[in-house]
PASEBA-1860 file (N, C-alpha, C; in nm, 3 decimals):
! residues 134
1> MTPDDFRR> 0.090/-0.113/-0.004/0.006/0.011/-0.003/0.097/0.126/0.000 ~ 0.049/0.220/-0.077/0.127/0.347/-0.079/0.060/0.442/0.005 ~ 0.131/0.549/0.041/0.069/0.659/0.120/-0.053/0.714/0.050 ~ -0.050/0.726/-0.083/-0.175/0.769/-0.151/-0.296/0.672/-0.141 ~ -0.261/0.542/-0.145/-0.366/0.442/-0.117/-0.434/0.465/0.023 ~ -0.350/0.484/0.127/-0.390/0.501/0.265/-0.472/0.626/0.265 ~ -0.429/0.745/0.206/-0.502/0.863/0.199/-0.632/0.845/0.131 ~ -0.644/0.773/0.026/-0.765/0.749/-0.050/-0.867/0.670/0.043
9> LVLQLPGA> -0.818/0.562/0.113/-0.915/0.493/0.198/-0.968/0.581/0.310 ~ -0.878/0.667/0.371/-0.921/0.754/0.469/-1.028/0.853/0.422 ~ -0.998/0.913/0.308/-1.085/1.024/0.260/-1.215/0.961/0.200 ~ -1.235/0.842/0.190/-1.363/0.775/0.150/-1.456/0.775/0.271 ~ -1.411/0.792/0.388/-1.501/0.795/0.501/-1.579/0.920/0.504 ~ -1.702/0.917/0.534/-1.798/1.041/0.531/-1.743/1.146/0.632 ~ -1.723/1.263/0.584/-1.691/1.372/0.669/-1.532/1.380/0.709 ~ -1.453/1.281/0.654/-1.312/1.282/0.690/-1.246/1.397/0.603
17> IEGAHMGH> -1.161/1.472/0.675/-1.093/1.584/0.608/-0.940/1.570/0.640 ~ -0.857/1.616/0.549/-0.712/1.609/0.563/-0.663/1.753/0.607 ~ -0.585/1.747/0.710/-0.511/1.859/0.764/-0.370/1.828/0.788 ~ -0.298/1.904/0.873/-0.154/1.883/0.907/-0.137/1.905/1.049 ~ -0.041/1.833/1.111/-0.013/1.840/1.252/0.137/1.798/1.272 ~ 0.201/1.889/1.341/0.349/1.847/1.369/0.428/1.801/1.240 ~ 0.399/1.874/1.125/0.471/1.854/1.015/0.438/1.731/0.927 ~ 0.321/1.669/0.957/0.277/1.556/0.868/0.128/1.554/0.855
25> PDFRANGR> 0.075/1.492/0.746/-0.066/1.496/0.723/-0.141/1.421/0.828 ~ -0.257/1.478/0.867/-0.348/1.406/0.953/-0.482/1.409/0.901 ~ -0.569/1.334/0.949/-0.705/1.309/0.900/-0.803/1.315/1.021 ~ -0.904/1.397/1.006/-0.986/1.424/1.112/-1.134/1.405/1.079 ~ -1.216/1.369/1.180/-1.357/1.357/1.170/-1.408/1.430/1.297 ~ -1.515/1.517/1.275/-1.572/1.589/1.386/-1.456/1.658/1.463 ~ -1.362/1.720/1.404/-1.254/1.791/1.467/-1.149/1.714/1.539 ~ -1.154/1.576/1.537/-1.066/1.500/1.613/-0.975/1.416/1.510
33> IFASLHTK> -0.849/1.407/1.543/-0.755/1.325/1.456/-0.786/1.176/1.483 ~ -0.809/1.105/1.365/-0.822/0.960/1.390/-0.727/0.878/1.304 ~ -0.644/0.953/1.223/-0.543/0.887/1.134/-0.443/0.979/1.094 ~ -0.322/0.931/1.057/-0.222/1.029/1.010/-0.122/0.947/0.924 ~ -0.040/1.018/0.850/0.077/0.959/0.782/0.202/1.017/0.836 ~ 0.302/0.936/0.860/0.426/0.993/0.922/0.549/0.907/0.882 ~ 0.660/0.950/0.926/0.792/0.882/0.910/0.820/0.862/0.768 ~ 0.827/0.969/0.697/0.854/0.979/0.549/0.757/0.893/0.473
41> DTFGMVAL> 0.631/0.900/0.522/0.516/0.825/0.455/0.539/0.673/0.451 ~ 0.617/0.616/0.543/0.634/0.468/0.547/0.537/0.406/0.634 ~ 0.488/0.490/0.727/0.379/0.442/0.818/0.257/0.535/0.826 ~ 0.144/0.462/0.849/0.025/0.543/0.884/-0.004/0.520/1.020 ~ -0.096/0.587/1.084/-0.142/0.571/1.214/-0.284/0.570/1.223 ~ -0.349/0.480/1.305/-0.489/0.480/1.333/-0.510/0.496/1.484 ~ -0.596/0.577/1.524/-0.620/0.599/1.672/-0.740/0.510/1.715 ~ -0.704/0.397/1.785/-0.805/0.301/1.829/-0.817/0.305/1.978
49> SPEEQREV> -0.912/0.237/2.036/-0.918/0.213/2.170/-0.815/0.100/2.207 ~ -0.766/0.086/2.321/-0.674/-0.022/2.358/-0.730/-0.160/2.316 ~ -0.866/-0.175/2.338/-0.936/-0.301/2.307/-0.931/-0.332/2.157 ~ -0.963/-0.234/2.085/-0.958/-0.231/1.934/-0.821/-0.264/1.894 ~ -0.721/-0.200/1.954/-0.589/-0.219/1.904/-0.538/-0.364/1.928 ~ -0.575/-0.417/2.047/-0.543/-0.562/2.075/-0.597/-0.646/1.966 ~ -0.722/-0.628/1.925/-0.789/-0.718/1.833/-0.715/-0.702/1.689 ~ -0.688/-0.572/1.652/-0.623/-0.557/1.526/-0.480/-0.617/1.519
57> LRANPETF> -0.413/-0.594/1.621/-0.276/-0.650/1.640/-0.280/-0.812/1.630 ~ -0.377/-0.876/1.693/-0.389/-1.012/1.693/-0.423/-1.064/1.560 ~ -0.514/-0.998/1.489/-0.558/-1.045/1.350/-0.451/-1.011/1.238 ~ -0.375/-0.907/1.252/-0.279/-0.869/1.156/-0.143/-0.820/1.212 ~ -0.068/-0.901/1.276/0.053/-0.863/1.337/0.162/-0.804/1.244 ~ 0.155/-0.845/1.120/0.247/-0.805/1.023/0.229/-0.666/0.971 ~ 0.095/-0.614/0.977/0.061/-0.485/0.929/0.053/-0.382/1.043 ~ 0.011/-0.417/1.163/-0.004/-0.325/1.270/0.093/-0.343/1.381
65> VPSAGAWG> 0.135/-0.222/1.447/0.226/-0.233/1.557/0.186/-0.109/1.650 ~ 0.186/-0.123/1.782/0.157/-0.010/1.862/0.252/0.104/1.843 ~ 0.202/0.230/1.852/0.295/0.340/1.846/0.376/0.341/1.978 ~ 0.487/0.412/1.984/0.580/0.412/2.092/0.513/0.474/2.219 ~ 0.558/0.433/2.331/0.522/0.502/2.462/0.370/0.506/2.499 ~ 0.335/0.616/2.564/0.206/0.630/2.611/0.097/0.634/2.503 ~ 0.128/0.697/2.388/0.040/0.697/2.273/-0.003/0.556/2.238 ~ 0.092/0.465/2.231/0.069/0.326/2.177/-0.011/0.258/2.297
73> RQGATNVR> 0.010/0.285/2.417/-0.075/0.218/2.527/-0.214/0.266/2.523 ~ -0.227/0.382/2.472/-0.366/0.443/2.467/-0.439/0.402/2.343 ~ -0.378/0.332/2.255/-0.437/0.284/2.126/-0.393/0.331/1.999 ~ -0.292/0.425/2.007/-0.242/0.471/1.869/-0.162/0.357/1.807 ~ -0.199/0.329/1.690/-0.152/0.203/1.615/-0.084/0.237/1.491 ~ 0.039/0.206/1.468/0.113/0.234/1.342/0.072/0.126/1.236 ~ 0.069/0.165/1.117/0.040/0.077/1.000/0.162/0.080/0.911 ~ 0.213/-0.045/0.894/0.330/-0.061/0.805/0.276/-0.066/0.659
81> LAVADAAA> 0.279/0.050/0.596/0.231/0.059/0.465/0.275/-0.039/0.357 ~ 0.413/-0.072/0.363/0.470/-0.163/0.268/0.407/-0.301/0.266 ~ 0.354/-0.343/0.376/0.304/-0.491/0.386/0.155/-0.481/0.419 ~ 0.094/-0.363/0.418/-0.051/-0.342/0.456/-0.153/-0.415/0.352 ~ -0.247/-0.474/0.412/-0.352/-0.528/0.338/-0.471/-0.428/0.346 ~ -0.531/-0.392/0.220/-0.618/-0.279/0.215/-0.751/-0.308/0.304 ~ -0.798/-0.435/0.302/-0.909/-0.469/0.376/-0.891/-0.452/0.525 ~ -0.773/-0.496/0.576/-0.740/-0.477/0.714/-0.728/-0.335/0.750
89> VRGALTLA> -0.665/-0.252/0.673/-0.647/-0.112/0.700/-0.781/-0.045/0.689 ~ -0.867/-0.078/0.599/-1.003/-0.019/0.589/-1.078/-0.049/0.710 ~ -1.069/-0.171/0.771/-1.141/-0.202/0.896/-1.084/-0.121/1.013 ~ -0.961/-0.100/1.021/-0.896/-0.027/1.136/-0.940/0.119/1.119 ~ -0.935/0.173/0.998/-0.967/0.310/0.977/-1.113/0.336/1.016 ~ -1.202/0.241/0.985/-1.336/0.257/1.011/-1.364/0.255/1.169 ~ -1.285/0.173/1.241/-1.297/0.183/1.383/-1.251/0.313/1.443 ~ -1.142/0.356/1.383/-1.080/0.494/1.438/-1.176/0.607/1.406
97> WEGAKAKG> -1.233/0.602/1.284/-1.325/0.709/1.233/-1.453/0.703/1.327 ~ -1.500/0.584/1.354/-1.622/0.577/1.442/-1.597/0.627/1.578 ~ -1.477/0.596/1.629/-1.436/0.656/1.757/-1.430/0.798/1.758 ~ -1.375/0.858/1.656/-1.370/0.999/1.645/-1.509/1.070/1.636 ~ -1.590/1.010/1.549/-1.728/1.060/1.550/-1.802/1.051/1.677 ~ -1.787/0.944/1.751/-1.853/0.929/1.879/-1.805/1.023/1.988 ~ -1.677/1.068/1.985/-1.619/1.153/2.074/-1.647/1.300/2.046 ~ -1.720/1.329/1.931/-1.732/1.462/1.879/-1.783/1.562/1.974
105> GVRTAKGK> -1.873/1.526/2.063/-1.933/1.617/2.168/-2.044/1.709/2.108 ~ -2.093/1.796/2.182/-2.191/1.887/2.144/-2.135/2.000/2.066 ~ -2.214/2.037/1.965/-2.174/2.153/1.873/-2.267/2.278/1.898 ~ -2.220/2.391/1.884/-2.308/2.507/1.902/-2.384/2.532/1.774 ~ -2.474/2.619/1.770/-2.558/2.648/1.656/-2.485/2.682/1.536 ~ -2.365/2.749/1.549/-2.277/2.780/1.441/-2.191/2.668/1.394 ~ -2.204/2.548/1.453/-2.127/2.430/1.408/-1.991/2.417/1.478 ~ -1.958/2.505/1.564/-1.833/2.502/1.627/-1.830/2.422/1.751
113> PQKSKRKT> -1.732/2.334/1.776/-1.739/2.257/1.907/-1.737/2.346/2.029 ~ -1.814/2.311/2.123/-1.815/2.381/2.256/-1.682/2.353/2.327 ~ -1.637/2.445/2.410/-1.524/2.431/2.489/-1.554/2.326/2.593 ~ -1.441/2.254/2.623/-1.452/2.149/2.728/-1.487/2.201/2.862 ~ -1.561/2.130/2.939/-1.599/2.172/3.066/-1.501/2.123/3.166 ~ -1.391/2.051/3.127/-1.284/2.002/3.208/-1.215/2.119/3.268 ~ -1.171/2.102/3.399/-1.094/2.206/3.459/-0.952/2.195/3.429 ~ -0.891/2.312/3.418/-0.747/2.322/3.398/-0.675/2.279/3.526
121> NAERKTTK> -0.539/2.259/3.514/-0.465/2.232/3.629/-0.469/2.346/3.722 ~ -0.457/2.468/3.675/-0.469/2.586/3.760/-0.608/2.592/3.838 ~ -0.712/2.562/3.766/-0.850/2.561/3.835/-0.857/2.453/3.943 ~ -0.792/2.339/3.914/-0.795/2.223/4.008/-0.724/2.269/4.136 ~ -0.603/2.325/4.121/-0.519/2.369/4.230/-0.602/2.480/4.313 ~ -0.667/2.574/4.250/-0.756/2.680/4.316/-0.866/2.610/4.398 ~ -0.926/2.514/4.340/-1.035/2.441/4.400/-0.986/2.372/4.521 ~ -0.869/2.300/4.510/-0.811/2.229/4.630/-0.774/2.335/4.740
129> AVKKRR> -0.716/2.446/4.700/-0.676/2.547/4.806/-0.801/2.594/4.875 ~ -0.909/2.623/4.808/-1.035/2.675/4.866/-1.085/2.576/4.964 ~ -1.093/2.448/4.924/-1.137/2.338/5.013/-1.051/2.332/5.139 ~ -0.921/2.346/5.124/-0.832/2.332/5.246/-0.869/2.437/5.346 ~ -0.905/2.555/5.297/-0.929/2.672/5.373/-1.058/2.661/5.459 ~ -1.148/2.574/5.412/-1.282/2.568/5.466/-1.281/2.484/5.599
END
């Protein structure tokens, strides 16, 4: 599989768009990266859940390998393009795309994602300090 083959498979998914991140092409659905091309276009990456990653690795160990470090432990999975089977890659891309669509969150009337309601580290520290004073 060539990088163009990978790109073609990704962009066939409804709503998938190509962008760029950290100097390499990425692919997004609902504003979330679910796939990318990297390492001089010799590898692709699909963002899976850890459970999905285990299944994909078990079924196609010659094609898929976990990304390095914490990213890999969280489900980021590299695709060895030179030996990749199109059907296996299409399946993994579909899982990653579905995950990105499911995580999309609420959108405003203008179609922009709402800001996360998660607290920042500074907000958490302030909350802890206030609770200690009580």
